[in-house]
C-alpha positions as MATLAB code, in Angstrom:
seq = 'MYRRLLAVVISASFLPLTGISFAADGESLPAEAAHNHRGGEKRIILENGEDAVITLWKPDLTTEPLTLEHGGVTLPKTGMDNYHVILAEKDWGDHKEVVIRYEYRHGPPSKQSPSRLTAQQKTEFEIVPAPIPREHYRYHSQQRWGFVVRFEGQPVGGLEVELQTSNGSHLSVTSDAEGRVEFLIPDDFPGVVKGERDRRLGQFSVSSEYHQGDRRYTTQLSADYRVSPSHWQSTRLGLLIVGFGFIAGSVIGRVKKGGDGK';
ca = [
      13.685   25.876   -7.006;
      11.246   23.063   -6.291;
      12.945   20.140   -4.587;
      11.301   16.771   -4.478;
      11.909   13.257   -3.268;
      10.046   11.890   -6.241;
       8.978    8.324   -5.691;
       9.343    4.923   -4.163;
       9.750    2.168   -6.730;
       9.334   -1.549   -6.031;
      11.643   -4.119   -7.527;
      11.839   -7.795   -6.637;
      15.378   -9.077   -6.100;
      15.579  -10.643   -9.561;
      14.494   -7.479  -11.402;
      16.708   -4.651  -12.723;
      17.331   -1.821  -10.284;
      15.271    0.578  -12.410;
      12.073   -1.149  -11.287;
       8.607    0.232  -12.114;
       7.789    3.760  -10.963;
       4.318    5.209  -10.544;
       5.801    8.363  -12.032;
       6.967    6.505  -15.133;
       5.208    5.582  -18.351;
       2.476    3.390  -16.887;
       4.076   -0.037  -17.352;
       2.705   -2.654  -14.985;
       4.399   -5.513  -13.176;
       2.889   -8.998  -12.838;
       1.501   -9.324   -9.314;
       3.374  -12.588   -8.663;
       6.718  -10.769   -8.832;
       5.873   -8.696   -5.785;
       5.406  -11.827   -3.657;
       8.301  -14.034   -4.748;
      10.519  -12.570   -2.026;
       8.137  -13.813    0.700;
      10.050  -13.365    3.961;
      13.408  -12.835    2.267;
      15.134   -9.647    1.250;
      13.311   -7.173   -0.958;
      14.669   -4.298   -2.993;
      13.083   -0.836   -2.723;
      14.149    1.788   -5.264;
      13.964    5.413   -4.088;
      14.211    8.109   -6.734;
      16.186   11.207   -5.688;
      16.839    9.599   -2.308;
      20.342   10.993   -1.858;
      20.823   12.520    1.623;
      17.472   11.159    2.778;
      17.138    9.636    6.240;
      15.572    6.218    5.688;
      14.035    4.210    8.531;
      12.407    0.797    8.723;
       9.559    0.555   11.243;
       8.714   -2.963   12.399;
       5.373   -4.348   13.649;
       6.531   -4.126   17.296;
       7.310   -0.389   16.737;
      11.074   -0.859   16.914;
      13.086    0.872   14.180;
      16.174    0.192   12.125;
      18.100    2.625    9.894;
      18.420    1.730    6.217;
      21.215    2.813    3.902;
      20.686    3.980    0.338;
      22.903    2.027   -2.059;
      22.804    2.312   -5.840;
      19.570    4.288   -5.672;
      17.708    1.935   -3.363;
      17.556    0.060   -0.091;
      17.270   -3.644    0.715;
      14.750   -4.627    3.337;
      16.389   -7.082    5.737;
      14.763  -10.156    7.215;
      13.206   -8.992   10.477;
      12.038  -12.337   11.813;
       8.391  -11.293   12.067;
       5.349  -11.156    9.843;
       2.861   -8.317    9.327;
       3.235   -4.801    8.003;
       6.489   -2.860    8.105;
       6.964    0.791    7.134;
       9.722    2.260    4.977;
      10.027    5.954    5.836;
      12.257    8.303    3.811;
      12.683   11.900    4.988;
      14.472   14.893    3.468;
      14.771   18.116    5.436;
      16.000   21.390    3.928;
      15.037   23.550    6.899;
      12.154   25.448    5.295;
      10.763   22.305    3.668;
      10.514   18.718    4.872;
       9.426   15.992    2.498;
       8.419   12.470    3.405;
       7.718    9.298    1.423;
       6.100    6.359    3.252;
       5.369    2.818    2.145;
       3.692   -0.025    4.068;
       5.061   -3.457    3.118;
       3.688   -6.779    4.321;
       6.546   -9.118    5.267;
       6.193  -12.839    5.892;
       7.881  -14.592    8.792;
       7.196  -15.988   12.257;
       4.023  -14.508   13.818;
       4.701  -11.070   15.273;
       1.544  -11.187   17.424;
       1.140   -7.484   16.647;
      -1.873   -5.705   15.190;
      -1.138   -3.502   12.144;
      -3.339   -0.852   13.767;
      -0.491   -0.198   16.243;
       1.795    0.695   13.360;
      -0.725    2.958   11.624;
      -1.624    4.683   14.911;
       2.020    5.353   15.795;
       3.361    8.785   14.825;
       6.332    8.098   12.557;
       6.990   11.621   11.277;
       5.417   15.079   11.702;
       3.174   15.030    8.620;
       1.914   11.710    7.307;
      -0.929    9.999    5.504;
      -1.994    6.638    6.918;
      -4.279    3.938    5.478;
      -7.641    3.801    7.260;
      -8.082    0.883    7.220;
      -4.979   -0.910    6.007;
      -5.592   -4.028    3.869;
      -5.240   -7.250    5.840;
      -2.701   -9.937    4.947;
      -4.627  -11.626    2.156;
      -6.343   -8.476    0.885;
      -4.948   -5.996   -1.610;
      -5.828   -2.655   -3.145;
      -7.722   -3.212   -6.401;
      -9.140   -0.859   -8.975;
     -12.866   -0.071   -8.543;
     -12.496   -0.299   -4.746;
     -13.056    2.604   -2.363;
     -10.409    3.058    0.335;
      -9.944    5.580    3.120;
      -6.884    7.462    4.373;
      -6.242    9.910    7.210;
      -4.004   12.993    7.079;
      -2.227   13.759   10.370;
       0.163   16.402   11.665;
       1.946   15.687   14.959;
      -0.394   12.723   15.379;
      -3.579   14.814   15.051;
      -5.973   14.736   12.083;
      -5.947   17.752    9.774;
      -9.099   18.838    7.942;
      -9.469   21.116    4.955;
      -6.366   19.929    3.096;
      -6.267   19.095   -0.579;
      -5.223   15.450   -0.968;
      -4.288   13.964   -4.323;
      -4.161   10.419   -5.658;
      -2.031    9.631   -8.703;
      -1.524    6.265  -10.382;
       1.253    4.805  -12.506;
      -1.362    4.443  -15.253;
      -1.903    8.202  -15.448;
      -4.994    8.891  -13.341;
      -5.178   11.936  -11.051;
      -7.856   12.560   -8.409;
      -8.190   15.280   -5.778;
     -10.407   15.597   -2.668;
     -10.445   17.645    0.556;
      -9.938   16.067    3.978;
     -12.885   16.301    6.387;
     -12.776   17.468   10.025;
     -11.322   14.078   11.070;
      -8.599   14.356    8.443;
     -10.214   11.583    6.436;
     -10.437   11.208    2.675;
     -11.770    8.424    0.464;
     -10.785    7.525   -3.065;
     -12.283    5.146   -5.584;
      -9.140    3.592   -7.040;
      -9.278    4.183  -10.806;
      -9.962    1.289  -13.144;
      -7.209    2.493  -15.467;
      -5.130   -0.515  -16.488;
      -4.908   -0.410  -20.293;
      -5.823   -3.382  -22.456;
      -7.863   -5.327  -19.909;
      -9.696   -8.195  -21.641;
     -13.129   -9.046  -20.244;
     -13.247  -12.596  -18.918;
      -9.441  -13.046  -18.767;
      -7.598  -12.964  -15.434;
      -5.173  -10.033  -15.318;
      -2.400  -10.172  -12.715;
      -0.729   -6.863  -13.494;
       0.446   -4.615  -10.697;
       0.411   -0.802  -10.693;
       1.290    1.809   -8.098;
      -0.542    4.782   -6.671;
       0.435    7.607   -4.350;
      -1.666    9.668   -1.971;
      -0.060   13.033   -1.214;
      -0.691   16.359    0.479;
       1.005   19.545    1.693;
       0.831   21.407    5.002;
       2.239   24.757    6.136;
       3.145   25.739    9.686;
       4.592   29.232    9.863;
       7.395   29.499    7.309;
       7.923   25.751    7.203;
       6.370   23.544    4.525;
       5.681   19.826    4.871;
       4.895   17.471    1.998;
       4.041   13.815    2.420;
       3.384   10.918    0.063;
       2.005    7.451    0.789;
       2.945    4.876   -1.856;
       1.163    1.542   -2.453;
       0.529   -1.140   -5.064;
      -2.854   -1.808   -6.645;
      -4.182   -4.550   -8.901;
      -6.720   -5.021  -11.670;
     -10.270   -5.447  -10.354;
     -11.306   -9.148  -10.370;
     -14.725   -8.009  -11.609;
     -13.214   -8.050  -15.115;
     -13.050  -11.850  -15.084;
     -15.221  -13.007  -12.195;
     -18.889  -13.726  -12.934;
     -21.335  -12.507  -10.286;
     -23.852  -15.154  -11.389;
     -21.212  -17.896  -11.146;
     -20.214  -16.645   -7.727;
     -23.790  -16.826   -6.489;
     -24.153  -20.349   -7.901;
     -20.988  -21.447   -6.097;
     -22.178  -19.924   -2.829;
     -25.589  -21.530   -3.276;
     -24.058  -24.921   -4.026;
     -21.832  -24.635   -0.972;
     -24.822  -23.808    1.213;
     -26.832  -26.778   -0.112;
     -23.870  -29.143    0.191;
     -23.234  -27.961    3.738;
     -26.862  -28.528    4.674;
     -26.845  -32.059    3.225;
     -23.596  -32.963    5.000;
     -24.997  -31.540    8.235;
     -28.129  -33.701    7.946;
     -26.058  -36.794    7.145;
     -23.872  -36.201   10.198;
     -26.915  -35.631   12.366;
     -28.490  -38.863   11.089;
     -25.259  -40.738   11.734;
     -25.063  -39.457   15.299;
     -28.540  -40.826   15.978;
     -27.661  -44.406   15.174;
];
């Protein structure tokens, strides 16, 4: 019998507990909803999470256990900004399954680099973002992003790694000698209208499987992604704005220089 800790589902505090799953029917959530919690509590829905050990990793590498209630967990206020990790593990002896999600939390400056969190071994078999998006950056469709597959903290090459989206796309690549893979995030949001800003939010997962002796490890990294701004942003307009800014800056600079000479 195939056992599986299916998915992590995001739900803002004001949304129903069912949330939006990347394994569901492809519905998408407005991007604003994911940020209304800011530094407050946030609800994470975990499908089939019964008996899972759930841990919150903080930017300073301290940890805190989380309890599954009504099919999900609530992320507490940690008093620090930057990325946190929600790690859910199920172990049946011959098979260990892991679901990981990186969540940016707002709060007082943690003075920690997110690279410390990605470099830290958090479980035996994991997939880590390489690089991880910075605070004001997000995963978008039509962007290429890298990930690294590690076992016991060491990169693993030659593994099949899959990317699946809540909009139905499925990609597969093989990790290189450094355990690295790259995916072009699919531009698969339905009904995108050219020239109109689209704030919908989808989810994707990057997953793989590893065997050591008679023991099997499966891991899944879950993340949000957004519609590519290229659908409504004009390259020509962008160049005009940049050019205008350059000219305006030059004029202001000359005016200031002339004023200093008086």
